[in-house]
Steps between C-alpha positions, in 0.01 A plus 500: 500500500851512366718807462560399137286640225524207256639149456634308202333171414808313621484677834128431534558134410781450749319673785163328446601157372293551186669436166575777253293310241200495736540872567517572127177302451332697779612826338380383157162405651469846654502378860839648592559857380848580375696770319750446224817709474686397187537124536463506876165422664436651842218440746416787731513407867142611564374289207698199626363540854144525367551193276645292783222601740236404243652166404481314174154437353568127510523512881134580556279193566208634294728531197625143548137387496426700183798346323394150605139552392610637163740208452232235552396328177146564382274193495 
Protein backbone atom coordinates (compact mmCIF):
# COMPACT_ATOMS: atom_id res chain seq x y z
CA UNK A 1 0.00 0.00 0.00
CA UNK A 2 1.28 3.42 -0.91
CA UNK A 3 1.48 6.45 1.35
CA UNK A 4 -0.39 8.43 -1.32
CA UNK A 5 -4.12 8.79 -1.16
CA UNK A 6 -4.82 9.14 -4.90
CA UNK A 7 -3.18 9.09 -8.32
CA UNK A 8 -3.85 10.95 -11.56
CA UNK A 9 -4.53 8.88 -14.67
CA UNK A 10 -1.14 9.87 -16.06
CA UNK A 11 0.58 8.65 -12.92
CA UNK A 12 -1.36 5.39 -12.95
CA UNK A 13 -0.52 4.91 -16.64
CA UNK A 14 3.19 5.54 -16.21
CA UNK A 15 3.52 3.32 -13.15
CA UNK A 16 1.49 0.39 -14.53
CA UNK A 17 2.27 0.53 -18.25
CA UNK A 18 -1.43 0.81 -19.07
CA UNK A 19 -2.50 3.61 -21.38
CA UNK A 20 -4.60 6.53 -20.22
CA UNK A 21 -7.18 5.61 -22.88
CA UNK A 22 -7.43 2.07 -21.48
CA UNK A 23 -7.82 3.44 -17.94
CA UNK A 24 -10.57 5.81 -19.10
CA UNK A 25 -12.38 2.86 -20.70
CA UNK A 26 -12.08 0.86 -17.48
CA UNK A 27 -13.49 3.82 -15.52
CA UNK A 28 -16.32 4.26 -18.03
CA UNK A 29 -17.14 0.54 -17.77
CA UNK A 30 -17.30 0.81 -13.99
CA UNK A 31 -14.38 -1.54 -13.35
CA UNK A 32 -11.99 1.11 -12.00
CA UNK A 33 -13.54 3.55 -9.52
CA UNK A 34 -12.43 7.16 -9.79
CA UNK A 35 -13.26 10.63 -8.50
CA UNK A 36 -13.44 13.79 -10.55
CA UNK A 37 -12.23 17.12 -9.20
CA UNK A 38 -12.93 19.79 -11.78
CA UNK A 39 -11.30 18.45 -14.94
CA UNK A 40 -8.91 16.21 -13.07
CA UNK A 41 -9.66 12.50 -12.61
CA UNK A 42 -8.12 10.79 -9.59
CA UNK A 43 -8.01 7.12 -8.65
CA UNK A 44 -7.78 6.36 -4.96
CA UNK A 45 -4.83 4.17 -4.05
CA UNK A 46 -7.01 1.54 -2.38
CA UNK A 47 -9.25 1.32 -5.47
CA UNK A 48 -6.19 1.01 -7.72
CA UNK A 49 -4.68 -1.74 -5.55
CA UNK A 50 -7.98 -3.65 -5.57
CA UNK A 51 -8.32 -3.25 -9.36
CA UNK A 52 -4.76 -4.44 -10.01
CA UNK A 53 -5.15 -7.42 -7.68
CA UNK A 54 -8.37 -8.44 -9.44
CA UNK A 55 -7.07 -8.06 -12.99
CA UNK A 56 -8.93 -7.19 -16.13
CA UNK A 57 -12.00 -9.28 -16.99
CA UNK A 58 -10.37 -10.24 -20.28
CA UNK A 59 -7.57 -12.03 -18.40
CA UNK A 60 -9.77 -14.80 -17.04
CA UNK A 61 -9.79 -18.00 -19.16
CA UNK A 62 -13.52 -18.62 -18.64
CA UNK A 63 -14.29 -15.17 -20.06
CA UNK A 64 -12.08 -15.83 -23.09
CA UNK A 65 -14.09 -18.99 -23.70
CA UNK A 66 -17.41 -17.12 -23.36
CA UNK A 67 -16.28 -14.52 -25.87
CA UNK A 68 -15.17 -17.21 -28.32
CA UNK A 69 -18.40 -19.18 -27.98
CA UNK A 70 -20.49 -16.05 -28.49
CA UNK A 71 -18.41 -15.08 -31.54
CA UNK A 72 -18.97 -18.40 -33.32
CA UNK A 73 -21.40 -18.14 -36.23
CA UNK A 74 -24.69 -19.97 -35.84
CA UNK A 75 -25.25 -22.82 -38.30
